[in-house]
N, C-alpha and C positions, 0 to 999 in steps of 0.2 A: 233406163238401161245405162249402166256405167260404160264409159268410153275406155278403150284400151290405150295404154301408154304408147307413144311413138316407138317405132322399131329401134331407134338408137338407144332409147332409154331401156327397152327390154334387153338389148344386148349388153349394155352397161350394167344393168342389175344382175344379169346372169354371171358376168365376169366378176363383179363384186362378190357375189355369193361364193364363187369358186376361190377367190382370194381369201375370204374369211374362213372357208372350209379347209384351207391349207393346200388346195390343188396347185396354187401358185404361191411360192414362198417369197418372203422379203428378199429383194435383190435379184430375183429371177426375172429373166427377160420374157415379156409377153410376146405372143405371135405378132407378126406384122399386120398392118391395117388390111393388106390384101388377103392374108390368111384368115383374119377375123371375118372379113366379108364372105369368104368362101365357106367357112365353118357355119356361119349363121345364115347363109343364103341371103345376104343383103348387099346393096351397092357399096362400093368402096367409100363413097361420101358418107353413107350411113355408119359404116364401121369407124371412119375417122371421127365422126361426131360422137360416137360412143366412147372412143379413146379420150376425146376432149372432156367428156362428162366425167370419166374416171379421174382425170387429172384435176378437175374442179372439185372432186370429192376428196382430194389429197390421198388417193389410193395408189397412184403411180407417178413416176417422174420420167422425163425424157433426157437422153444424153445425145447431143448433136452427133450424127453419124454412127451412133451405137445402137439406138433403139429405145424402147420403152420398157421400164422395169417396175416391179412392185415395190412400193415404198414400205419403210419400216412402220409398224403400227404406232399410232400416237398414244 
């Protein structure tokens, strides 16, 4: 039986799909970590890890004190 990916990866995969579908445009601010946690019904730490995963995939970038934004496509 295949194992399911961890919660943070499922959240990151869903947000990535929404970025690629155009739901989040380049330069658009993503919801806060707290809001992501609430939307996906996961702990704040899980939402934070999902955001870190999106950053590692070069899909988003952070600006100190401003938030996290969708990166321009490569």
